[in-house]
MARMAR-104962 format. One line per 5 residues: number of its first residue (from 0); their letters; for each residue x negated, y negated, z negated of C-alpha. Coordinates in Angstrom, 2 decimals. Layout:
NUM	a	X:Y:Z  ...
***
This chain:
0	mdesp	117.99:31.54:131.35  120.73:34.58:131.45  124.08:32.38:132.24  126.21:35.84:131.39  128.88:35.29:128.16
5	lpiis	127.48:36.77:124.62  129.00:39.82:123.73  131.26:39.44:120.47  129.37:41.51:118.08  131.12:44.48:116.71
10	dttgl	128.89:44.36:113.08  131.03:43.19:110.63  128.56:42.80:107.38  129.18:40.35:105.14  132.40:38.52:107.12
15	svgyr	135.85:38.71:105.13  139.05:39.85:106.01  140.18:36.41:105.97  136.97:34.93:108.11  137.46:37.60:111.14
20	ifwrl	140.94:36.82:110.97  140.67:33.14:111.34  137.61:33.83:114.04  140.26:35.74:116.21  142.96:32.82:115.79
25	kylgl	140.44:30.67:116.42  138.66:32.51:119.49  142.18:33.39:121.15  143.06:29.39:120.52  139.91:28.66:122.35
30	sifgp	140.43:31.19:125.09  143.98:29.62:125.86  143.91:26.00:125.24  139.52:24.98:125.11  138.57:24.06:127.76
35	aerrv	137.38:25.11:131.58  134.42:27.62:131.99  131.34:25.72:131.33  127.39:26.91:130.96  126.71:29.41:128.14
40	laspr	125.40:26.41:125.67  128.11:23.89:125.97  130.82:26.47:125.51  132.52:26.34:121.87  134.03:29.85:122.51
45	erikw	130.55:30.95:123.23  129.51:28.71:120.03  131.95:30.69:117.73  130.19:33.82:118.70  126.79:33.21:118.12
50	dravk	127.75:31.37:114.89  129.56:34.60:113.99  126.35:36.72:114.71  124.16:33.93:112.45  126.32:34.64:109.58
55	vmrah	125.88:38.69:109.79  122.16:38.05:110.21  121.80:35.87:107.24  124.37:38.93:105.19  121.39:41.57:106.36
60	eaagt	118.92:39.53:105.41  120.41:38.73:102.11  120.97:42.04:101.55  117.65:43.65:102.70  118.99:45.39:105.46
65	lpdeq	118.25:44.93:109.42  121.05:44.03:112.14  121.77:45.86:114.90  120.21:45.06:118.14  123.44:43.35:119.49
70	tlytv	123.31:41.06:116.50  119.69:39.98:117.20  120.52:39.68:120.45  123.46:37.41:120.53  121.59:35.22:117.74
75	srmep	117.88:34.86:120.16  120.24:33.52:123.45  121.04:30.20:121.51  119.44:27.48:119.64  121.03:25.95:115.76
80	rrpqg	123.17:22.76:116.19  121.22:21.25:113.20  117.81:22.49:111.35  118.78:24.60:108.53  117.56:23.84:105.53
***
């Protein structure tokens, strides 16, 4: 399994300005005050990158467009926390 950090996707489809600002603050907070380095699957910093990519992918699906390769790659690297219904 690839243990390199997930990329921060640049696609902002479906993400409001407020969400993006709050996300950056949360990411910064986790970078400074978060836990020490962990495996990709156990890192809260990697989890919020993945959550953002999933949100963008769902917005593309709702709009009937295709997400970029970076978004698809990020989503494919982790599993959801709970089943989607």
